[in-house]
N, C-alpha and C positions, 0 to 999 in steps of 0.2 A: 600516421599509423593510429594516431589517439583517438581518430573518428571511426574508425573501423573497429578497434577495442571497442569504443560505445555501441556502436553498430549490433555486436555482439552480443553484448550484454544488453541489448536492449531486446534482442531476438530472445534471449534468456529467458527476460521480464514477461511478454507474449508468453513464452511457456507457461510459466508459473504461475500466470495470470489466470488462464484459462484453466488449468486444470487443478490448482488449490486457490483461487479467489486470491492471491498476490503478485506479487512481483514488479509494478511501481515503483514504491520505497521500498521494499528489502531489497531488490535487486540494485535499483539504478541507484538509492541512498550511499548504500557504499563503495559502488561504482563510479560514480561523480566526484564523490568527496575524495578518494584517493587519487582520482587523475588529476584534479587541480589544484591538490597539496606536492604536488612530481612536479608540475610544471615547471622547467627550468628560467620562462621569462616572465612568472607570476609574481605582480607585486607584492607588497606586505598587506594592503587593503584586499584582495584577491582571494589571499590563503586562510587571512582572519573572518571574510565570507564565504568561506568554501561549505561548511555545513549547512548556511544558511539558504546558499547555490543550489547544492544540492538538491535538500528539502522542497524549495520552491520549483526547481527542474521537474521533481519527482513529481511534484498533484497535477503538474502539464502535463505529463506523458500519463496520469494516472484517467486522465479526461478518453484519449485514446484508447486505453487498456481498458476501461469499465465500457465503452460505449461497441466495441469491437466485441469484447466477450460477450457483454450481454445478449447482443443479437445471435452469437453461436448456441448459448445453453436455450434461450428462447425455443428455437429453432430445433433444437435436441428433449424440447418441453422438461426443462429441470428446472425452470423458475416455477413461484409459488406466489402468487401478488398477495394473498392476505401475511405472508411475513416481511413483503418487500415496503409495502404503503406504510404501513403505520413505524417503520422504525424511520425511514428516509428524512422525512419533514425536521424529527428530531438533529437524525445526524448532520443536518447541516447547517441548524440553528447550532451547535457544538462546535461544528468546524470554525465558521466563523470567530470564535472565540478563541479557540485553541493556533487560530493562524495569527490573530493578533499578538495572544501570548508570547509566542514564539519568536515575534520580530524585535519582543523586547528582550530577550533572552540571550545569553552568551553561547557563542559557536561550542566551547564545550559543555556547555550544560547542556544541550541538544543532543547531542553525541552520546553523552553518559545517560543519558535518559534514554535512548533508542536503546542500549545496551542492556538496563534496567527492565526495560519493559519486554524484550525479546526473553530475559531469562526468567521473567516471573512467567509467562505466558508458557514458556516451554515446560518448566515446574508443576505449572497449573495441568496444562495437558496429561503430564504424564503420572502425579501424584494422586488426580481425583477422576473418581469412577466417570463413566460416560463418553470419554472421548476417544480415546485408543480404541475400544472395541464396541462402542456403541452402547444401546441400549435394547439387547435382543428380546425380541417379545411384545413390546412397548409402544404403541403409535406415535404418531407425532402428534405434539401438544400444540396449540396458540400461543402467542403473546400476549400477554394482560398489560391492559395499560399503564400500570406502575413502571413494568419492565421497559415496554418501548420509551415510554418517557425518559425515566431516569437512566437507562442502559444506553439506548440513543443520545442524549446530551454526550453522555461520559466516552464514550465510542468516538463522535464527530470531535471533539476536543481533543484527546490524547491523537486520536488519528493526525487530524489536522498539526498538530505541533509538532507531530514525528515525522509528517510527509509520509504517511504511510497511511492504505487503504483503508482502513478499518476493519479487511478479514480477520487481523489477527484476535479483534473481540465476538466479529459477529459468527465467524466459523465455528468455533467452540460452542457459540450461546446459542446460536442453533442446532448443533451436533448434540448438544444434551437436550431437545425438544422434542428429540426422536428422531432429527433428518440421517439420511446418508449421507456421508460424506459427500457426494457428485451434488446433490441439491445445496447442501451448509454452503461449498466453496460458490459454486452457480451462484447463489443468493448474494452473496459477497461484490459481484460485480456491479450489480446496478447499486448498491446501497454504498458502494465506495466513488459514484457520480458526485454526488453532494459535497464530500469531503473534497474533491480533487477539482470541482466548480469554487466553491467559500475559498480555498487554499490560494489556489491561484490567482484569483481577484485581488486578494490580500496580498502576497506578494508583489505582484503588478503596478499596488497602489502605492507600494512602499517606495518605490521611486522618489515621493515626492517629499520623503523625508533624506531621503540619502545627500550630500552636497556637491556628488557628482556620479555620473556613472559609473560601473565598478569596470566596463569595456563596451564597446562602441555595441559589441552582437547582444548583452545583455540589458533587458527593462527590467527596473528594479533589482528582484536576485532570479530573475528568470532567464536562465543562460539559452537563448534561443539558438544556436547552432545546436548545442547541445539535443536538444529537446529533439530536434528537427530529425537526427538519424537515430537517436534513442527509439521513436515512433515508429520511422520507418522499420526499422529493425525488429519491434515491438508486435508490429502490426505481421510480419512475415512468421514470426513463432507460433502465434496466434493461431494463424490460418491451418499450422504444421500439426498443431499438437490437437486440435480440435475433435480430429477422428477417435484420439486416444481415453474421449473424457468417459464412455460407456463399459470401456475394454477394462478399467483397473479394477483389482476385487477393494471391498469396501475397506478392509482390515489393513490391506497394502498402503492405500490413499492415506488414511489416518497417520501410519511410520513416517509416509516419504514426508510428507506433512512437519511431524516435529522437526524431521532432520535436518529439512531445510532452513527450518528457524534455528535451527542450532549453528550451521555454518553459517549462516547471515551474521547472527551473533558472537562468532569465533571471527569472522571477517573485520568485522567494526572493530575489536578488541585489538588483533593486530596493527588496525592502519593508525 
């Protein structure tokens, strides 16, 4: 029953990944954290590490989500190389730092940071001009070197620390650069890949510092069984939702994006 639930949440993560640029962390982390903390047979070590396991497994799922969704958006013509390549390397560097920091932080701290991060992002999207309705009549603007370097490192650090793909920062950034939601969300998928790779490697390497494995199916902090079912569900979700990409009106796209962030934030508060 547990793995059926995770498969369904994996499907939901695939849908939100391909349509909104996020889904690995913002769907998987709350779902897996809730499952791990409610398991009747889980020992104290498992419960205490639940947030780290959820974040680590999320970064692993993001590899699958990012590659699959990027292929869909590439075929749909939604990717613009000049926005992807300046940021990708800096995001990867920041992701290594963020993943290392997360392994030395308490699970409760990471959970509360996740909630605060979501709340700040929602307020930023709603209160600052340029996201909800875009910038009518203003064409897309490129990223200068300072923005790409500073923004990329910060995005990578925060994304890997919290186990999210960074889309909650890249989408608003690109949106305010004049891109429509479909393209801003599309760009978040390839930019999530360096975060996912760096975070997964760091969490797998954490096995060296643990006195013993948390469970036979957990390597470092990555739950291999949960990853497998979540990944299968996410691939199905991406395949089903991809045809909807060009059909969502821009302003509706932006409003649903913010609504989903609010729902995830409330679910993390309730856990």
